[in-house]
Every structure is written in C-alpha cells, then in structure tokens.
C-alpha positions as CSV (number, residue, x, y, z in Angstrom):
1,M,34.0,9.8,-46.8
2,R,31.4,13.0,-47.5
3,A,30.5,14.9,-44.6
4,E,26.7,13.7,-44.6
5,A,27.9,10.0,-44.7
6,Q,30.7,11.1,-40.9
7,S,27.6,12.3,-39.2
8,H,25.7,9.8,-39.6
9,V,28.3,7.2,-38.9
10,D,29.3,9.4,-35.4
11,S,25.9,9.5,-34.8
12,I,25.5,5.7,-35.0
13,K,28.3,5.1,-33.4
14,E,27.9,7.7,-30.2
15,A,24.1,5.4,-29.3
16,L,26.3,1.8,-29.8
17,A,28.9,3.5,-27.1
18,L,25.7,4.2,-25.2
19,L,24.1,0.8,-25.4
20,R,27.2,-1.0,-24.6
21,R,28.1,1.0,-21.8
22,F,24.2,0.6,-20.2
23,L,24.0,-3.2,-20.6
24,D,27.4,-3.3,-19.0
25,W,28.8,-5.4,-22.6
26,D,31.0,-8.0,-21.2
27,R,28.6,-8.6,-17.9
28,A,25.5,-8.7,-20.2
29,L,26.9,-11.4,-22.7
30,R,28.0,-13.4,-19.0
31,R,24.6,-13.1,-18.3
32,L,23.1,-14.2,-21.5
33,D,24.5,-17.1,-21.4
34,E,23.9,-17.9,-17.8
35,L,20.2,-17.4,-18.8
36,N,20.3,-19.5,-21.6
37,A,21.8,-22.1,-19.9
38,R,19.1,-22.0,-17.1
39,V,16.4,-22.3,-20.0
40,E,18.0,-25.4,-20.7
41,D,17.4,-26.8,-18.0
42,Q,14.6,-29.0,-17.2
43,A,13.7,-27.9,-13.4
44,L,13.5,-24.5,-14.1
45,W,10.1,-25.7,-15.6
46,N,9.0,-26.5,-11.7
47,D,8.4,-23.2,-11.3
48,P,6.4,-21.3,-13.7
49,K,6.7,-18.0,-12.5
50,A,10.3,-18.2,-11.4
51,A,10.5,-19.3,-15.6
52,Q,8.5,-16.4,-16.4
53,E,10.9,-13.9,-15.0
54,V,13.8,-15.8,-16.6
55,M,12.0,-16.0,-19.9
56,R,11.5,-12.1,-19.5
57,E,15.0,-10.9,-19.2
58,R,16.5,-13.6,-21.3
59,R,14.2,-12.1,-24.0
60,R,15.3,-8.0,-23.2
61,L,18.7,-9.2,-22.7
62,D,19.5,-11.2,-26.1
63,E,17.2,-8.1,-28.2
64,A,19.3,-5.4,-26.7
65,V,22.6,-7.5,-27.7
66,T,21.1,-8.6,-30.8
67,A,20.0,-5.3,-32.2
68,T,23.8,-3.8,-31.3
69,R,25.6,-6.1,-33.1
70,A,23.0,-5.7,-36.3
71,I,23.5,-1.9,-35.9
72,Q,27.6,-2.6,-35.5
73,S,27.5,-4.7,-39.2
74,E,25.1,-2.9,-40.8
75,M,27.1,0.3,-40.5
76,D,30.9,-1.5,-40.8
77,D,29.0,-3.5,-44.3
78,T,27.5,0.2,-45.4
79,V,31.1,2.1,-44.6
80,E,32.7,-0.5,-46.7
81,L,30.0,0.2,-50.0
82,I,30.8,3.9,-48.9
83,E,34.4,3.5,-49.5
84,M,34.2,0.9,-52.4
85,A,31.8,3.4,-54.7
86,E,34.7,6.4,-53.5
87,A,36.5,4.5,-55.1
88,E,35.0,3.3,-58.1
89,G,33.2,7.1,-59.0
90,D,29.8,5.1,-58.5
91,T,28.3,8.8,-57.5
92,A,24.8,6.6,-57.5
93,M,25.6,3.8,-55.4
94,E,27.4,6.0,-52.9
95,L,24.2,8.2,-52.1
96,E,22.1,5.2,-51.6
97,G,25.2,4.0,-49.2
98,V,24.5,7.7,-47.5
99,E,21.1,6.9,-47.3
100,A,21.4,3.8,-45.9
101,L,23.3,5.5,-43.1
102,A,20.8,7.6,-42.3
103,A,17.7,5.0,-42.1
104,L,20.3,2.9,-39.9
105,A,21.0,5.8,-37.5
106,K,17.2,6.6,-36.9
107,R,16.9,2.6,-36.2
108,A,19.9,3.1,-33.9
109,D,18.0,5.6,-31.7
110,H,15.3,4.0,-31.6
111,D,16.6,1.0,-30.0
112,K,18.7,2.9,-28.2
113,I,15.9,4.2,-26.5
114,Q,14.0,0.9,-26.1
115,A,16.9,-0.9,-24.7
116,L,17.4,2.2,-21.7
117,L,13.7,1.2,-20.8
118,A,14.7,-1.6,-18.8
119,G,14.2,-0.3,-15.4
120,E,12.5,-2.5,-12.5
121,A,9.1,-0.4,-13.3
122,D,9.7,0.5,-17.1
123,A,7.6,-1.2,-18.5
124,N,4.3,-0.2,-16.1
125,D,1.3,2.6,-16.3
126,T,2.4,5.4,-15.0
127,Y,0.7,8.3,-12.6
128,I,1.3,12.2,-13.2
129,E,0.6,14.1,-10.6
130,I,0.8,18.3,-11.8
131,N,0.6,21.0,-8.9
132,S,0.3,25.2,-9.5
133,G,3.0,26.8,-8.0
134,A,2.6,30.0,-6.1
135,G,0.7,32.7,-7.8
136,G,-2.7,32.8,-8.6
137,T,-4.2,32.3,-11.9
138,E,-1.1,32.6,-13.5
139,S,0.0,28.8,-12.6
140,Q,-3.1,27.7,-12.0
141,D,-4.0,28.0,-15.8
142,W,0.4,26.8,-16.7
143,A,-0.6,23.6,-14.5
144,G,-3.6,23.3,-17.0
145,M,-1.5,23.9,-20.1
146,L,0.7,20.8,-18.9
147,Q,-2.2,18.6,-18.3
148,R,-2.6,18.7,-21.8
149,M,0.8,18.5,-23.6
150,Y,1.0,15.4,-21.7
151,T,-2.3,14.4,-22.1
152,R,-1.8,14.9,-26.0
153,W,1.9,13.1,-26.2
154,A,0.1,10.2,-24.4
155,E,-2.8,10.2,-27.2
156,R,0.3,10.8,-29.6
157,R,1.7,7.2,-28.5
158,G,-1.8,5.2,-28.9
159,M,-2.0,5.7,-24.9
160,K,-5.2,5.4,-22.6
161,V,-5.6,8.6,-20.6
162,E,-7.6,8.8,-17.7
163,L,-8.1,11.5,-15.2
164,I,-8.0,10.6,-11.3
165,D,-8.2,13.7,-9.8
166,H,-9.0,17.3,-9.9
167,H,-9.3,20.0,-9.1
168,A,-10.2,23.5,-10.8
169,G,-8.9,26.4,-10.4
170,E,-10.6,29.9,-9.0
171,Q,-11.1,31.5,-12.9
172,A,-8.6,29.4,-14.8
173,G,-6.4,26.0,-15.3
174,I,-6.2,23.4,-12.3
175,K,-4.8,23.9,-8.6
176,S,-4.0,20.2,-9.1
177,A,-4.8,17.3,-11.5
178,T,-3.1,13.5,-11.5
179,L,-3.5,11.1,-14.5
180,L,-3.5,7.8,-15.2
181,V,-1.1,7.0,-18.4
182,K,-1.7,3.3,-19.4
183,G,0.4,2.0,-22.7
184,E,3.4,0.4,-23.4
185,N,6.3,1.6,-21.6
186,A,4.4,4.9,-20.0
187,Y,6.3,5.0,-17.0
188,G,10.0,4.3,-18.7
189,Y,9.0,7.5,-21.0
190,A,7.5,9.9,-18.4
191,K,9.5,9.4,-15.6
192,T,12.4,11.8,-16.9
193,E,9.3,14.9,-16.8
194,S,9.7,14.6,-12.9
195,G,10.5,18.3,-11.5
196,V,9.7,21.9,-12.1
197,H,8.0,23.5,-15.0
198,R,8.9,26.9,-15.9
199,L,7.2,29.6,-18.0
200,V,7.4,32.6,-19.2
201,R,4.6,34.7,-21.6
202,I,3.2,37.6,-22.3
203,S,-0.2,37.2,-19.2
204,P,-3.1,36.8,-20.8
205,Y,-5.3,37.8,-17.3
206,D,-3.2,41.2,-17.1
207,S,-4.5,44.1,-18.9
208,A,-1.5,45.8,-19.2
209,A,0.0,42.8,-21.3
210,R,3.3,42.5,-19.1
211,R,5.3,39.3,-18.7
212,H,4.7,36.7,-16.1
213,T,7.0,34.0,-15.0
214,S,4.9,30.8,-13.5
215,F,5.7,27.7,-12.3
216,S,4.5,23.8,-12.0
217,S,5.5,20.7,-10.4
218,V,5.0,17.6,-11.9
219,W,5.3,14.2,-10.8
220,V,5.7,10.7,-12.4
221,Y,5.1,7.4,-10.6
222,P,4.5,4.1,-11.7
223,V,1.9,1.8,-11.1
224,I,2.5,-1.4,-9.5
225,D,0.6,-4.7,-9.6
226,D,-0.2,-7.1,-6.9
227,D,2.9,-9.0,-7.2
228,I,4.8,-6.4,-5.8
229,Q,4.6,-6.1,-2.0
230,V,4.4,-2.6,-0.5
231,E,4.7,-2.2,3.7
232,Y,3.4,0.4,5.5
233,N,1.4,0.6,8.6
234,E,-2.2,1.5,8.9
235,S,-1.5,3.1,11.8
236,D,0.6,6.0,9.9
237,L,-2.3,6.5,7.5
238,R,-4.5,9.4,8.1
239,I,-7.6,9.0,5.6
240,D,-10.0,12.0,5.2
241,T,-13.4,12.2,2.9
242,Y,-15.1,15.0,1.4
243,R,-17.4,16.4,-1.5
244,A,-15.7,15.8,-4.8
245,S,-15.5,19.3,-6.9
246,G,-16.2,19.4,-10.9
247,A,-18.3,18.1,-13.2
248,G,-20.1,13.9,-12.7
249,G,-23.4,14.4,-12.4
250,Q,-26.2,15.5,-9.5
251,H,-24.9,12.9,-7.1
252,I,-21.3,13.3,-7.4
253,N,-21.3,16.9,-5.0
254,T,-24.1,16.0,-2.2
255,T,-21.6,13.3,-0.3
256,D,-18.6,13.2,0.6
257,S,-17.4,10.0,-1.9
258,A,-13.4,12.3,-2.5
259,V,-11.2,10.2,-0.2
260,R,-7.6,11.9,0.2
261,I,-5.5,9.2,2.1
262,T,-2.0,11.0,3.9
263,H,1.1,8.7,4.7
264,I,2.5,10.9,7.9
265,P,6.0,9.7,7.7
266,T,7.3,10.4,4.4
267,G,4.1,12.8,4.1
268,I,2.9,11.7,0.5
269,V,-0.6,12.7,0.3
270,V,-2.5,10.8,-2.5
271,Q,-7.0,12.1,-3.3
272,C,-9.0,10.3,-5.6
273,Q,-12.7,11.5,-7.0
274,N,-13.0,10.6,-10.1
275,Q,-16.3,8.1,-8.5
276,R,-18.8,8.1,-7.3
277,S,-18.5,5.8,-4.9
278,Q,-16.5,6.5,-1.7
279,H,-15.3,2.5,-1.6
280,K,-14.0,3.0,-5.4
281,N,-12.2,6.3,-4.7
282,K,-10.8,5.0,-1.4
283,A,-9.4,1.8,-3.5
284,E,-7.7,3.7,-6.3
285,A,-6.3,6.0,-3.3
286,Y,-4.8,3.6,-2.0
287,N,-3.1,2.0,-5.2
288,Q,-1.4,5.4,-5.6
289,L,0.1,5.2,-2.0
290,R,1.2,2.0,-3.2
291,A,2.6,3.3,-6.7
292,R,4.2,7.1,-4.7
293,L,5.7,4.6,-1.7
294,Y,7.3,2.1,-4.2
295,E,8.6,5.0,-6.5
296,R,10.2,6.4,-3.3
297,E,11.6,3.4,-3.1
298,L,13.3,3.6,-6.8
299,Q,14.4,7.2,-5.7
300,I,15.8,6.1,-2.6
301,R,18.4,3.5,-5.0
302,E,19.2,5.5,-7.8
303,Q,20.5,7.9,-5.9
304,A,22.6,5.9,-3.4
305,A,23.4,4.4,-6.7
306,N,24.0,7.5,-8.6
307,A,24.6,9.9,-5.5
308,E,22.1,12.3,-7.1
309,N,20.1,14.9,-5.6
310,A,16.1,14.2,-5.3
311,T,14.1,16.3,-8.4
312,K,11.5,17.1,-6.5
313,T,11.7,20.0,-4.7
314,D,9.9,23.5,-4.0
315,I,7.6,25.2,-7.2
316,G,9.4,28.3,-7.9
317,W,12.8,29.7,-9.3
318,G,16.3,27.4,-8.9
319,H,15.0,24.9,-9.3
320,Q,13.2,24.0,-12.6
321,I,14.2,21.2,-15.2
322,R,12.5,22.7,-18.0
323,S,11.8,26.3,-19.0
324,Y,9.0,27.6,-21.8
325,V,9.6,30.6,-23.3
326,L,6.8,31.9,-25.6
327,Q,7.6,35.5,-25.5
328,P,9.7,37.8,-26.7
329,Y,10.8,34.4,-28.2
330,Q,10.4,31.1,-29.0
331,L,11.8,28.7,-26.8
332,V,12.0,25.7,-25.0
333,K,15.0,24.3,-23.0
334,D,16.0,21.7,-20.8
335,L,18.0,22.9,-17.9
336,R,19.1,19.1,-17.5
337,T,20.3,18.4,-20.6
338,G,20.5,20.9,-23.0
339,T,17.8,19.6,-24.9
340,T,16.0,22.9,-27.0
341,S,13.2,23.4,-29.2
342,T,11.9,26.5,-31.1
343,A,8.8,25.5,-31.6
344,P,7.1,25.8,-28.2
345,G,3.4,25.3,-29.8
346,D,4.6,21.7,-31.0
347,V,6.2,21.0,-27.6
348,L,3.0,21.8,-25.4
349,D,1.3,19.9,-27.9
350,G,2.9,17.1,-26.7
351,D,5.8,16.6,-29.1
352,L,8.3,15.4,-25.9
353,D,10.2,12.7,-26.6
354,P,13.7,14.5,-27.2
355,F,13.1,15.3,-23.7
356,M,12.6,12.8,-23.1
357,A,15.7,10.6,-25.1
358,A,17.8,13.2,-23.7
359,A,17.2,12.3,-19.7
360,L,16.9,9.0,-20.5
361,S,20.4,8.4,-22.0
362,Q,22.3,10.9,-19.1
363,R,21.1,9.1,-17.0
364,V,23.5,5.8,-18.0
365,T,26.0,8.3,-19.0
366,G,26.2,10.4,-15.7
367,E,27.1,13.2,-17.9
368,K,26.4,16.1,-16.5
369,V,25.5,19.5,-18.6
370,E,26.6,23.2,-17.6
371,V,23.1,24.4,-19.4
372,E,21.9,28.7,-18.8
373,D,18.0,29.0,-17.8
374,V,16.8,31.4,-20.2
375,D,15.4,34.8,-19.1
C-alpha cells in the first residue's frame, strides 16, 4: 500500500485507539447494555428527570460507540479495496480508495474530538477571564489581543460573545476582561486554554524598537444552570460596589453600579459592570461566583484523578502554556503538547482548534511531552 494511504490508516488507527481508551471500551459496551435495559423498564418513565438523564447518557454513549465501529468498518473495507486494486493494477480504483481514506481520517479526527467533549460541563456555555501580567502597557496590549483572539475563535464557530466585565489599560489594551461565550460545547473546547500565555515581539511602544516579552493569564470556567447546586456561605462573601469604567452612556459612570464579589476562603474574585443596574450586575456576579466555585470543584476532581498540578499559577516566566513569537521569526508553540503553527496571525485571528484538539487528547492519554520553549 502506497505511503499516502498508510499515513491515513495510521492517523485513523490513532484516533480509534484514543476513542476506545477514552470510552474504556469494554466498560462502555456494558454500560450501554445497562442503559438500553433501563429504557425498556416502564418504571423509569415515572420520573421524567431521571429518564431525561438516562436518555442523554445513552444517546452520547451510543453515538460514540456507533461512530467508532463505523470508522473501523469503513477503514477495513477501504484498505481491502485498495489492496484488491493494487493486485489488479487498477490505478483509478486505488486512487479512489486513497481519497476515501483521507476523508475518513478527517471524519475520525472530528469524531474523536466530539467524543472527548463528554465531560460533566463540556456542553455548557463558558466564561473566559483574561488578566494582564506585570509590564504595564505591553502586557495590557497583549491581554487586549487575547480578548480579540477568543472573540474571533468563538465567532468562527458561530458562538455568541458578551463582554461581562472590562477594565481598560492606561494607554492601550486591557487590565482585565471577562467574556461570556454561548454555544454548543463552548466550555469543552475552551477549557484547555486556562493558563499563562506569552508574547514575544518588537514593541510598538518602544522607540528603540527592542524585543519585549509580555505575559497574560486566561482562566476558563463553565456557566452552570440552576439544577447544579453550589454551596457557599453568605458570611464568606465580601461585596463591593464601585463606579463602572468604559463606554456605556451617561448613567454608567455616575453611580456605583459595578459589583465585585470576593469569596474569602478561596480568594476567588468576580466582578460585573456591563449592566446599568447594580441589581443586574450583582445577579451576574453571583452567577460567575457559582460557576467559579463549580469549576474549582471540577479541577479538584481532575487533579485527584490525574495527579496533575493546577494550571493557574503566577503570570510570568516558567508558568506559560503557550508562546507566541512575532519577531524575529513567526511561531506559536504549545508547551504542553508541542503543537506549533508558523502562522501566528491566523492563530491570533481565532485559529485555535488544532491547539485545543491536541490538549483535549492529552487529557485522555496523560502522555507528557518534553517541549522546549522558544526564545
């Protein structure tokens, strides 16, 4: 079999192996049998909420198992077709088989990512919080670039973006901002972006045109609905009000409408200033707080299961998850997976899917990659 076809086969096999590992294949088949039996039990339908949960789990599991089996079957059939074409010297049929393998490899990669988005909150909308690091205007400008990058990524996927909180930088960019991204699997895709992001470029704010390194942090947490109970004590909260900044009409800067809530035991701080009403801003801040506390619990569970360290660390050297180099060469490099792009302009315009896919896969395999940072 020609090298091009073998490359596609290897890619498909890799995707299938990851899917089976993620599903815990034998356990998944047993669980699917159990769910099918429960659906046949009329007693289940006496509890609509329980029935809905069972049907949701059954649908997700059945789709993943069916897709995995279909890909395996189509790959085997296509490989057999190519081998027959080679034996008979039918070049046209052989090329047709190679094209079919290429299309199947793309589908396998897509189905792999869809299956990986099966976490407890992966299907939910998400908050993306961006904070500039030390460095004044340089870092604030970089934080503003990240805000645009995630906005463009969401728009590419047909998601809606709302600016929940925004603190402008002194000269350019932002000190911090919180985006609310609404769309299918928004949290599942974006959750791997939490961490410190590093930029290397010739500074547009340096008259000597020297290279500067800037840092900003990104933190991603899911929007949760009222069905999810998050417990906290009101006595553990400190609520501050202040005057909102930025555009918003004549009313927004004349009253203490912005709200900041601090959860004292964990140090979590959330804030909202996008509404003119203090009451509405407080309600949104409470939603963010519940989401942050819930996300914290998810992280604790994941760390216990994987024995991994949290990605939220100091905003500076040694903690970055990705480096973006604009000068003297063009490169974006993920320091967890080794994924790279030589088109940073495209990445900063929202082309983040390859980085997200690699990070999601790594969460399943647990495979550590030795990656050197770029200069």
